[in-house]
C-alpha positions in Angstrom: 116.3 55.6 128.5 118.0 56.5 125.3 114.7 56.5 123.5 113.2 58.9 126.1 116.2 61.2 125.8 115.8 61.3 122.0 112.1 62.2 122.3 113.0 64.9 124.8 115.6 66.4 122.5 113.2 66.4 119.5 110.4 68.0 121.6 112.9 70.7 122.9 113.9 71.5 119.3 110.2 71.9 118.3 109.6 74.1 121.3 112.5 76.4 120.4 110.8 77.2 117.1 107.2 77.2 118.3 106.4 80.8 117.5 102.9 81.6 116.4 103.9 84.6 114.3 106.6 82.7 112.5 104.2 79.8 111.8 101.8 82.3 110.3 104.6 83.5 108.0 105.4 80.0 106.9 101.7 79.4 106.1 101.2 82.7 104.2 104.4 82.3 102.2 103.5 78.8 101.2 100.0 79.8 100.0 100.9 83.0 98.2 104.4 83.2 96.9 103.7 81.7 93.5 100.4 83.6 93.1 101.6 87.0 92.0 99.5 89.9 90.5 100.5 91.2 87.1 103.5 93.4 87.1 102.8 96.9 85.7 106.2 98.6 85.8 109.7 97.7 86.9 112.9 99.5 87.6 116.1 97.4 87.2 119.7 98.4 88.0 122.6 96.1 87.4 126.3 96.8 88.1 129.4 95.2 89.4 132.9 96.3 90.5 134.4 98.3 87.6 131.6 97.5 85.3 129.2 100.3 84.2 125.9 100.5 86.0 122.8 100.0 83.7 119.4 101.2 84.6 116.2 100.2 82.8 112.6 101.2 83.2 110.1 98.8 81.8 106.3 98.4 81.4 104.5 95.1 81.3 101.2 93.8 80.1 99.5 90.4 79.5 97.3 89.5 76.6 95.9 86.1 75.5 97.8 84.3 78.2 101.1 85.8 77.2 103.3 88.4 78.9 104.9 91.4 77.1 107.4 94.0 78.1 108.3 97.5 76.7 111.4 99.5 77.5 110.5 103.0 78.6 114.0 104.4 79.5 117.6 103.4 79.7 120.5 105.0 81.6 124.2 104.1 81.7 126.2 105.5 84.6 123.4 108.0 85.3 123.2 109.4 81.7 120.3 108.7 79.4 120.9 106.3 76.5 118.8 106.4 73.4 116.5 103.4 72.9 117.3 101.7 69.5 114.7 102.6 66.9 113.6 99.0 66.5 112.8 98.8 70.2 111.0 102.2 70.6 107.4 101.9 71.7 107.5 98.2 70.9 106.2 95.3 73.0 108.4 92.2 73.3 107.2 88.7 74.5 108.6 87.9 77.9 110.4 84.5 77.9 111.1 83.3 81.4 114.0 80.9 82.1 114.8 78.9 85.2 117.8 81.2 85.8 115.8 84.4 85.5 117.7 87.0 87.6 114.4 88.4 88.8 113.7 85.1 90.6 116.9 84.9 92.6 115.3 86.7 95.5 113.2 83.5 96.1 116.4 82.0 97.6 115.9 84.4 100.6 112.4 83.1 101.0 113.5 79.5 101.6 113.5 80.2 105.3 109.7 80.3 105.2 109.2 77.2 103.1 107.5 74.4 105.2 110.1 71.9 104.1 113.0 74.1 105.4 111.8 74.5 108.9 113.9 71.8 110.4 117.0 73.7 109.0 116.0 77.1 110.4 116.7 78.5 113.8 115.2 81.8 114.7 114.7 84.1 117.6 112.5 87.1 118.2 114.8 90.1 119.1 112.1 92.3 120.8 112.8 95.0 118.2 110.4 96.2 115.5 110.4 98.4 112.4 107.9 99.8 109.9 107.8 98.3 106.4 105.3 99.6 103.9 103.2 101.0 106.8 103.1 97.8 108.8 104.7 97.4 112.2 106.9 94.4 111.9 108.6 92.2 114.6 112.3 91.5 114.1 113.7 88.0 114.1 117.3 86.8 113.8 117.7 83.6 111.9 120.3 81.0 110.8 119.5 78.8 107.9 121.5 75.6 107.3 121.4 75.8 103.6 122.6 72.9 101.4 125.0 74.0 98.7 127.1 71.7 96.5 126.7 68.9 99.0 127.7 71.0 102.0 125.9 72.7 104.8 126.4 76.5 104.6 125.0 78.6 107.4 123.1 81.7 106.2 122.4 84.3 108.7 120.1 87.3 108.6 117.0 89.1 109.8 113.3 88.7 109.0 110.5 91.2 109.7 107.0 89.9 110.2 103.8 91.9 110.3 102.7 91.9 113.9 99.0 91.7 112.9 99.0 89.0 110.3 102.4 87.3 110.5 103.1 88.0 106.8 106.8 88.4 106.0 107.5 92.0 104.9 111.3 91.9 104.7 114.0 89.2 104.7 117.7 90.3 104.9 120.7 88.0 104.3 124.0 89.0 105.8 126.7 88.7 103.1 129.5 87.0 105.1 131.3 84.9 102.5 135.0 85.3 101.9 134.6 87.8 99.0 131.5 89.6 100.3 132.4 90.5 103.8 131.6 94.2 104.5 129.1 94.5 101.6 125.5 95.5 102.4 122.8 93.0 103.1 120.9 91.3 100.2 117.2 91.7 100.9 113.7 91.4 99.6 110.5 93.3 100.7 106.9 92.2 100.3 103.4 93.5 100.7 100.4 91.4 101.7 96.8 92.3 101.1 95.2 89.0 102.2 95.0 87.8 98.6 98.5 88.3 97.4 102.0 88.2 98.9 103.9 90.2 96.3 107.5 91.3 95.9 107.9 95.1 96.0 111.6 95.6 96.1 114.8 93.6 96.3 118.6 93.9 96.1 120.7 90.9 95.5 124.5 91.1 95.8 126.4 88.1 94.4 130.1 87.4 94.0 131.3 86.6 90.4 134.6 85.7 88.9 135.3 87.6 85.7 138.5 86.8 83.9 140.1 85.7 87.1 139.0 88.8 89.0 136.5 88.6 91.9 133.8 91.2 91.8 130.4 91.8 93.6 127.5 92.2 91.2 124.4 94.1 92.4 120.9 93.6 91.0 118.3 96.0 92.2 114.6 95.7 91.2 111.5 97.7 92.1 108.1 96.6 90.9 104.6 98.1 90.7 101.5 95.9 90.1 98.1 96.2 88.5 95.1 96.0 90.9 97.1 96.4 94.2 98.5 99.3 96.1 
C-alpha cells in the first residue's frame, strides 16, 4: 500500500508540471543557450547605492578564433568622459573569467535546465504579453535553489512564446532581506530557430561595502551580427 501511495505521489508531481509549452522551453534552452551568435555592440551600465553610475558603449569583433572589444563611449553620471588616449580606437583581447558579470544572467535560466525540473514548480497564469514582437504566455514559478548548502526559494515569472515555447523573458522577484522593494532582475531573449540569444538583462545584487549594505545594478543590452 505504501509503495502504491509513493507511486501515486510521484505521478501527481509529474502531472502538475506536465505542460507542453514549458517542456518546449526546457528543450530549446538546453540546446541553444551556449550557442550564441557573435556580439556586435553592447551597452553596459553599472551603479550601486551612493556609487557613481558608469555607462560604457563597446564594439566587438572576432578574428582568428579570438574575441576583441573596443570602447566607443564612456559616461559617468550622465556626463561624457574622455576615453584615455591609449584606448582610443584600439581593440583589446577579451579574456573571459568564470565570474564574468555578463554571465550572471544565466542564474535566472536555471529554471529551464533539464536537471533543475524536479526543483521547479510553475503555473500558467492565463495572462500574456508581447516581448520582441512575440505573444508570450505568462507563468509563475518557484525554484528551490541550493545555495550554501541550504534550499532558498526563488520566485518570479517566465514568458514563453506561444508559438514555439521559447523563453523570451525570465523575471526574478528580489525578496531577500536587503532587496525587498527593489525592481525585478530579468533577462530577455530572442529565438530564430538557430539561436536563443540574450538581448537585454538587468541584474540587481546586494553587496556589503565597508560594512554598508548596498544594491548593485548591472544593465546590459546587446546587438549581434547576422541576427535581427
